[in-house]
C-alpha positions as CSV (number, residue, x, y, z in Angstrom):
1,X,66.2,110.7,122.2
2,X,68.0,107.4,123.1
3,X,71.7,107.9,124.0
4,X,74.1,106.5,121.5
5,X,77.5,105.3,122.4
6,X,80.7,106.4,120.8
7,X,81.7,104.4,117.7
8,X,84.1,101.6,118.5
9,X,86.0,102.3,115.3
10,X,86.8,105.9,116.3
11,X,90.6,106.3,115.8
12,X,92.7,107.2,118.8
13,X,94.1,110.7,118.9
14,X,97.8,110.9,117.8
15,X,100.3,112.5,120.1
16,X,101.5,114.7,117.3
17,X,101.5,118.5,117.8
18,X,101.1,121.2,115.2
19,X,102.0,124.5,116.8
20,X,98.6,126.0,116.6
21,X,96.4,127.7,119.1
22,X,92.6,128.5,118.9
23,X,91.4,131.4,121.1
24,X,87.6,131.3,121.4
25,X,86.3,134.5,122.9
26,X,83.4,134.1,125.3
27,X,80.8,136.4,123.8
28,X,77.7,134.2,124.2
29,X,75.7,134.6,121.0
30,X,78.6,136.0,119.0
31,X,81.6,134.6,117.1
32,X,85.2,135.7,117.4
33,X,88.1,133.3,117.0
34,X,91.8,134.0,116.9
35,X,94.0,131.3,115.3
36,X,97.8,131.5,115.7
37,X,100.2,129.2,113.9
38,X,103.9,128.8,114.8
39,X,106.3,129.7,112.0
40,X,109.3,127.8,111.0
41,X,111.9,130.4,112.1
42,X,112.6,130.9,115.8
43,X,111.6,134.4,117.1
44,X,109.1,135.1,114.3
45,X,105.7,136.1,115.5
46,X,102.9,133.6,114.9
47,X,100.8,133.6,111.8
48,X,97.6,135.2,113.1
49,X,94.1,134.7,111.6
50,X,91.0,136.5,113.0
51,X,87.7,134.8,112.1
52,X,84.8,137.2,112.8
53,X,84.4,139.6,115.7
54,X,80.9,140.3,116.9
55,X,78.2,140.0,119.6
56,X,74.4,139.9,119.4
57,X,72.7,143.3,120.0
58,X,70.6,141.8,122.9
59,X,73.7,140.8,124.9
60,X,73.8,142.8,128.2
61,X,77.0,145.0,128.3
62,X,77.9,143.6,124.8
63,X,79.6,146.8,123.6
64,X,82.0,146.9,126.6
65,X,82.7,143.2,126.3
66,X,83.6,143.3,122.6
67,X,85.9,146.3,123.2
68,X,87.8,144.2,125.8
69,X,88.0,141.4,123.2
70,X,89.4,143.6,120.5
71,X,91.9,145.2,122.8
72,X,93.1,141.7,123.7
73,X,93.4,140.8,120.0
74,X,95.5,144.0,119.4
75,X,97.7,143.2,122.4
76,X,98.4,139.5,121.6
77,X,99.0,140.2,117.8
78,X,101.0,143.4,118.3
79,X,98.3,145.0,116.2
80,X,99.2,142.9,113.1
81,X,96.9,140.3,111.5
82,X,98.1,138.1,108.7
83,X,94.6,137.2,107.6
84,X,91.2,138.6,108.5
85,X,88.1,136.4,107.7
86,X,84.5,137.7,107.6
87,X,82.1,134.8,107.3
88,X,78.9,136.7,106.7
89,X,77.2,140.0,107.3
90,X,75.4,139.5,110.7
91,X,75.9,141.8,113.6
92,X,76.9,139.0,115.9
93,X,79.8,138.3,113.6
94,X,81.1,141.7,112.6
95,X,79.8,144.2,115.2
96,X,83.2,144.6,116.8
97,X,84.5,146.4,113.7
98,X,81.9,149.2,114.6
99,X,81.8,149.0,118.4
100,X,85.6,149.0,118.7
101,X,86.3,151.0,115.5
102,X,88.9,153.1,117.3
103,X,90.9,150.1,118.4
104,X,90.7,148.3,115.1
105,X,91.9,151.6,113.4
106,X,95.3,151.1,115.1
107,X,95.6,147.6,113.5
108,X,96.4,146.3,110.1
109,X,95.6,143.1,108.2
110,X,97.8,141.9,105.3
111,X,94.8,140.2,103.7
112,X,91.0,139.7,104.1
113,X,88.7,136.9,103.0
114,X,85.0,137.2,102.2
115,X,82.5,134.9,100.5
116,X,81.8,135.3,96.8
117,X,78.3,136.5,97.8
118,X,79.8,139.8,99.0
119,X,81.5,140.5,95.7
120,X,79.6,143.2,93.8
121,X,81.4,142.1,90.6
122,X,80.3,138.5,90.8
123,X,77.7,137.7,88.2
124,X,75.8,135.2,90.3
125,X,75.9,137.5,93.3
126,X,74.5,140.3,91.1
127,X,71.7,137.9,89.8
128,X,70.6,136.8,93.3
129,X,71.0,140.4,94.6
130,X,71.6,139.2,98.1
131,X,73.0,142.4,99.5
132,X,70.4,144.6,97.8
133,X,67.6,142.4,99.1
134,X,69.1,142.4,102.6
135,X,69.1,146.2,102.9
136,X,65.7,146.6,101.3
137,X,64.3,144.1,103.8
138,X,66.0,145.8,106.7
139,X,64.5,149.1,105.7
140,X,61.0,147.5,105.6
141,X,61.5,145.8,109.0
142,X,62.7,149.0,110.6
143,X,59.6,150.9,109.3
144,X,57.4,148.1,110.6
145,X,59.1,148.2,114.0
146,X,58.6,152.0,114.1
147,X,54.9,151.8,113.2
148,X,54.3,149.3,116.0
149,X,55.9,151.7,118.5
150,X,54.0,154.7,117.2
151,X,50.7,152.8,117.3
152,X,51.0,152.4,121.0
153,X,51.3,148.6,120.8
154,X,54.9,148.8,121.7
155,X,57.8,146.8,120.2
156,X,57.3,143.2,119.0
157,X,59.9,141.1,121.1
158,X,60.3,138.4,118.5
159,X,60.7,140.9,115.7
160,X,63.3,142.9,117.7
161,X,65.3,139.7,118.6
162,X,65.5,138.7,114.9
163,X,66.5,142.2,113.8
164,X,69.2,142.1,116.5
165,X,71.2,139.9,114.1
166,X,71.5,142.9,111.9
167,X,72.3,145.5,114.5
168,X,70.7,148.8,115.4
169,X,69.6,151.4,112.8
170,X,67.9,149.3,110.2
171,X,71.2,148.0,108.7
172,X,73.0,151.3,108.7
173,X,75.5,150.3,111.4
174,X,75.8,146.8,110.0
175,X,77.0,148.3,106.7
176,X,79.4,150.6,108.6
177,X,80.9,147.6,110.4
178,X,81.3,145.8,107.0
179,X,83.1,148.8,105.6
180,X,85.4,149.1,108.6
181,X,86.2,145.4,108.2
182,X,87.3,145.9,104.6
183,X,89.3,149.0,105.4
184,X,91.7,147.0,107.6
185,X,93.0,145.1,104.6
186,X,92.8,148.0,102.1
187,X,92.8,146.5,98.6
188,X,94.0,143.0,99.7
189,X,90.5,141.4,99.7
190,X,89.7,138.0,98.2
191,X,86.2,136.8,97.6
192,X,86.3,133.0,97.9
193,X,84.4,130.3,96.0
194,X,84.0,126.6,97.1
195,X,86.1,123.8,95.6
196,X,89.2,123.9,93.5
197,X,92.6,123.8,95.1
198,X,93.3,124.3,98.8
199,X,94.8,127.7,99.7
200,X,98.3,127.3,101.1
201,X,99.1,129.6,104.1
202,X,102.5,131.1,103.5
203,X,105.3,130.2,105.8
204,X,103.4,127.6,107.8
205,X,102.4,123.9,107.4
206,X,98.7,124.5,106.9
207,X,96.2,125.0,104.1
208,X,92.6,126.0,103.7
209,X,89.7,124.3,101.9
210,X,86.7,126.5,101.0
211,X,83.5,124.5,101.4
212,X,80.7,127.2,101.3
213,X,78.7,129.1,100.5
214,X,77.4,127.1,97.5
215,X,77.2,128.6,94.0
216,X,73.5,127.7,93.9
217,X,70.7,130.1,94.9
218,X,68.3,127.3,95.7
219,X,70.7,125.8,98.2
220,X,71.4,129.2,99.8
221,X,67.7,129.5,100.3
222,X,67.3,126.0,101.9
223,X,67.2,126.4,105.6
224,X,65.6,123.1,106.8
225,X,65.9,119.4,105.9
226,X,63.5,118.2,103.3
227,X,62.1,115.6,105.7
228,X,61.5,118.2,108.4
229,X,58.0,119.4,109.2
230,X,59.4,123.0,109.5
231,X,58.7,125.3,106.7
232,X,61.5,125.9,104.2
233,X,62.0,129.6,103.3
234,X,62.7,130.1,99.6
235,X,63.8,133.3,97.9
236,X,60.3,133.5,96.3
237,X,58.8,133.5,99.7
238,X,61.3,136.1,100.8
239,X,60.2,138.5,98.0
240,X,56.5,137.8,98.6
241,X,56.8,138.4,102.3
242,X,58.6,141.7,101.7
243,X,55.9,142.8,99.2
244,X,53.1,141.9,101.6
245,X,54.7,143.7,104.5
246,X,55.2,146.8,102.4
247,X,51.6,146.9,101.4
248,X,50.3,146.0,104.9
249,X,52.3,148.8,106.5
250,X,51.3,151.5,104.0
251,X,49.2,154.2,105.7
252,X,46.5,154.1,103.0
253,X,45.9,150.4,103.2
254,X,43.3,150.4,106.0
255,X,40.0,148.5,105.3
256,X,37.8,151.5,106.2
257,X,37.9,155.2,105.4
258,X,40.1,157.2,107.7
259,X,37.1,159.1,109.1
260,X,35.9,155.9,110.8
261,X,39.3,155.2,112.4
262,X,40.0,155.7,116.1
263,X,43.7,156.2,117.0
264,X,45.1,153.4,119.1
265,X,46.0,155.6,122.1
266,X,42.6,157.3,122.0
267,X,40.7,154.0,122.1
268,X,42.0,153.2,125.6
269,X,40.1,156.2,126.9
270,X,36.7,155.1,125.5
271,X,34.7,153.0,128.0
272,X,33.7,150.2,125.6
273,X,37.3,149.6,124.3
274,X,38.7,150.1,127.8
275,X,36.6,147.3,129.1
276,X,36.7,144.9,126.2
277,X,40.1,145.4,124.6
278,X,42.4,147.0,127.2
279,X,41.0,145.8,130.6
280,X,42.9,143.3,132.7
281,X,39.9,141.1,133.1
282,X,36.5,140.4,131.4
283,X,33.9,143.1,132.2
284,X,31.6,140.7,134.0
285,X,34.2,138.9,136.1
286,X,32.9,140.3,139.4
287,X,29.4,138.9,138.6
288,X,30.5,135.3,138.1
289,X,33.4,135.4,140.6
290,X,35.9,134.2,138.0
291,X,38.8,136.3,136.8
292,X,39.5,135.7,133.2
293,X,42.7,136.9,131.5
294,X,43.3,140.1,129.5
295,X,41.2,140.9,126.5
296,X,43.8,142.5,124.3
297,X,44.0,139.2,122.3
298,X,40.8,140.5,120.6
299,X,42.6,143.3,118.9
300,X,43.7,142.7,115.3
301,X,45.2,146.1,114.7
302,X,48.7,144.8,114.4
303,X,48.2,141.4,113.0
304,X,50.3,142.4,110.0
305,X,53.3,142.4,112.3
306,X,53.4,138.6,111.8
307,X,54.4,139.3,108.2
308,X,57.4,141.3,109.6
309,X,58.4,138.4,111.8
310,X,58.3,136.0,108.8
311,X,60.4,138.4,106.7
312,X,62.9,138.8,109.5
313,X,63.3,135.1,110.0
314,X,63.7,134.5,106.2
315,X,66.3,137.3,106.0
316,X,68.2,135.9,109.0
317,X,68.3,132.3,107.6
318,X,69.2,133.2,104.0
319,X,72.1,135.3,105.3
320,X,73.3,132.4,107.5
321,X,73.5,130.3,104.3
322,X,75.8,132.7,102.7
323,X,78.4,131.8,105.4
324,X,82.0,131.4,104.3
325,X,82.9,127.8,105.6
326,X,86.6,127.0,105.9
327,X,88.4,123.7,106.7
328,X,92.0,124.3,107.9
329,X,94.2,121.3,107.3
330,X,97.3,120.9,109.5
331,X,100.6,119.3,108.6
332,X,103.2,119.2,105.8
333,X,101.4,116.8,103.5
334,X,98.3,118.0,101.6
335,X,95.3,115.7,101.9
336,X,96.4,113.9,105.0
337,X,96.4,116.1,108.1
338,X,93.7,116.8,110.8
339,X,91.1,119.4,110.1
340,X,89.8,122.4,112.0
341,X,86.3,123.1,110.6
342,X,84.8,126.6,111.0
343,X,81.2,126.4,109.7
344,X,80.1,130.0,110.8
345,X,76.3,130.0,110.7
346,X,75.9,127.6,107.8
347,X,72.4,126.0,107.6
348,X,71.1,123.0,105.6
349,X,71.5,124.3,102.1
350,X,75.1,125.4,102.7
351,X,76.0,121.9,104.1
352,X,74.3,120.2,101.2
353,X,76.4,122.2,98.8
354,X,79.5,120.4,100.0
355,X,78.4,116.9,99.2
356,X,79.8,116.8,95.7
357,X,82.8,119.0,96.2
358,X,86.3,117.8,95.3
359,X,89.6,119.5,95.8
360,X,93.0,118.8,94.1
361,X,95.6,118.8,96.9
362,X,98.9,118.1,95.2
363,X,98.5,114.7,93.6
364,X,95.5,113.8,95.7
365,X,91.8,114.3,95.1
366,X,90.2,115.3,98.4
367,X,86.4,115.1,99.0
368,X,84.3,116.9,101.5
369,X,83.5,113.6,103.2
370,X,87.2,113.0,103.6
371,X,87.6,116.5,105.2
372,X,84.7,115.8,107.6
373,X,86.2,112.4,108.5
374,X,89.5,114.0,109.5
375,X,87.8,116.9,111.5
376,X,89.2,117.1,115.0
377,X,87.9,120.5,115.9
378,X,84.4,121.7,114.9
379,X,83.2,125.2,115.5
380,X,79.6,124.4,115.7
381,X,77.4,126.2,113.2
382,X,74.9,128.9,114.3
383,X,75.2,128.6,118.0
384,X,74.1,125.0,117.9
385,X,70.6,125.7,116.5
386,X,68.4,122.8,115.3
387,X,68.9,123.3,111.6
388,X,72.6,124.2,111.4
389,X,74.4,120.9,111.7
390,X,73.5,118.1,109.3
391,X,73.3,114.7,110.7
392,X,74.2,111.9,108.2
393,X,76.0,114.3,105.9
394,X,77.6,116.2,108.7
395,X,78.3,115.3,112.3
396,X,77.9,111.5,111.8
397,X,80.9,111.6,109.4
398,X,83.2,113.3,112.0
399,X,84.6,110.1,113.5
400,X,87.9,111.7,114.5
401,X,86.2,114.6,116.3
402,X,87.9,115.7,119.5
403,X,86.7,119.2,120.4
404,X,83.4,120.9,119.7
405,X,83.3,124.7,120.2
406,X,79.9,126.3,120.7
407,X,79.4,130.1,120.9
408,X,75.9,130.2,122.5
409,X,73.9,131.6,125.4
410,X,70.8,129.7,126.4
411,X,69.6,132.3,129.0
412,X,69.7,135.1,126.4
413,X,67.9,132.8,123.8
414,X,65.1,132.2,126.3
415,X,64.9,136.0,127.1
416,X,64.5,137.0,123.5
417,X,62.2,134.1,122.7
418,X,64.3,132.3,120.1
419,X,62.9,128.9,121.3
420,X,65.3,126.1,122.2
421,X,68.9,127.3,121.6
422,X,71.2,125.4,121.8
423,X,69.4,122.3,120.6
424,X,69.6,119.6,123.3
425,X,69.7,116.6,120.9
426,X,72.6,118.2,119.0
427,X,74.5,118.9,122.2
428,X,74.0,115.3,123.3
429,X,75.4,113.9,120.1
430,X,78.3,116.4,120.1
431,X,79.2,115.2,123.5
432,X,79.1,111.6,122.4
433,X,81.2,112.3,119.3
434,X,83.8,114.7,120.7
435,X,86.4,112.8,122.7
436,X,87.9,115.9,124.4
437,X,84.5,117.5,125.0
438,X,82.1,120.3,124.1
439,X,83.0,123.8,125.1
440,X,80.3,126.5,125.4
441,X,80.9,130.2,125.7
442,X,78.1,130.5,128.2
443,X,79.7,128.0,130.6
444,X,82.9,128.3,132.6
445,X,84.1,124.7,132.3
446,X,86.7,123.6,129.8
447,X,87.6,120.1,128.8
448,X,89.9,118.1,131.1
449,X,90.5,115.2,128.7
450,X,92.3,114.8,125.4
451,X,95.5,116.1,124.0
452,X,94.6,119.8,124.0
453,X,96.3,122.1,126.5
454,X,93.8,124.6,127.7
455,X,94.0,128.2,129.0
456,X,90.9,129.9,130.2
457,X,89.9,133.3,131.5
458,X,86.7,135.3,131.9
459,X,87.3,136.6,128.3
460,X,88.3,133.5,126.4
461,X,89.2,129.8,126.2
462,X,92.4,128.9,124.4
463,X,93.3,125.5,123.0
464,X,96.9,124.5,122.0
465,X,97.7,121.6,119.7
């Protein structure tokens, strides 16, 4: 990809300060952000907003790390949060509410925000049945994983890594984490929809525009650009994949009568199978003097596991598109201030849902394009994956961008076979666009340019504006 220079028309950063800090916890593949806004009265504690708190199941020492993070949150906020935001139900966004349940139980939140997709009373949410499908699919995936283990084939690494976004226990612990999240705010829970009026944050000069998730089931199911050669997973494919997996994993679905079946473990002790299906090399390797690779590729016994991988990928991406996306506008005047954009794990369909959104901010009509043009801080969506930041309708509109925040871990992504994460072309363009720099949670460096004052530790980066 040819390197593109920064746009000459990019406006210079103003020296204005807004009394806000952003603490990005260094959890690798996991999101946890603490925003604190100065209040008007001297001596008043800051207005504290916690956005997500989780770490991926595959992270080494993740439970201990997330407990350190939650303890830090409790200490710095004096155990009081003004607002708690849960963007979507993935383990790497809410695991802390389970892993550090005892610490969170000592804290209180005045209010909590969730997306409309989590509202059991919402008619569209009921129609799409997102939550119901999620837990049905997780039960199927857990059963498929167990069958692989019992067959003697061992776990499927790709399937396990995808299921890691939903935590251990086939979704049981994920649901518990979600319940713990809600309990912090009691009955003070709002389920947000995109558009309308920005939400004023009481006592501070800031407001919030809700961009996603879209009120459109087709857009929620759209996880890749139309011009991409990658497959687009639709809800119809989701249901079909679940149905095929359920049938394929059923014990009575074998092509031959059970009396002709040889148990997997027993086959390794039979000479023919030992030589042709379990051996390290071909049986005649010594005769020709050439050692050929293992023969276990011949086995088709667990080919159905590919259906499980497809279902897991579909479930993961559809859940990403239910992400609650928020744009925080700073300053006294609605419709004019700089924007802090928190896109959670929003993928293509979520972004496309913003295109036609308008907001009424006082006397001004504000468009999503206007919000993107004023974005100075972008929390990069979905760990900087290839399909979670739109180009022309996304990053290319952020001409005021100063700071890009990327929760990611390329070493762990390689270990669990996610492919290329973070996406190099996206990182390159982020670096070109962001005047103060790109900050990754898997790197120790922090930006040394721009107007942000930076504090860093082994636990977090904090940026002051």
